[in-house]
C-alpha positions in Angstrom: 5.1 24.6 9.5 4.1 23.7 13.0 2.3 20.4 13.6 0.0 20.3 16.7 0.4 17.0 18.5 -2.6 15.6 20.1 -2.3 13.5 23.3 -2.7 9.8 22.9 -6.0 8.5 24.2 -6.4 5.5 26.5 -8.4 3.8 23.7 -5.5 4.2 21.3 -3.1 2.8 23.9 -5.3 -0.2 24.6 -5.8 -0.9 20.9 -2.1 -0.6 20.1 -1.0 -2.9 23.0 -3.8 -5.4 22.0 -2.6 -5.4 18.5 0.9 -6.4 19.6 0.2 -8.2 22.8 -2.5 -10.7 21.7 -0.5 -12.4 18.9 2.6 -12.3 21.2 0.8 -14.1 24.0 -0.6 -16.6 21.5 2.8 -17.3 20.1 4.4 -17.7 23.6 1.6 -20.0 24.7 1.9 -22.2 21.7 5.7 -22.4 22.1 5.3 -23.5 25.7 2.7 -26.1 24.9 5.0 -27.5 22.2 8.0 -27.5 24.5 6.0 -29.4 27.2 5.2 -32.1 24.7 8.9 -32.7 24.3 9.3 -33.6 28.0 6.4 -36.1 28.2 
């Protein structure tokens, strides 16, 4: 059986990166804020 692959759309890419990137950015920003509190 041959499976026809459809090209990935721009919307799919944006949603996938948003799904991963937004929590990642939130985690990094919270870590940096907590680290800055240690040096005050």
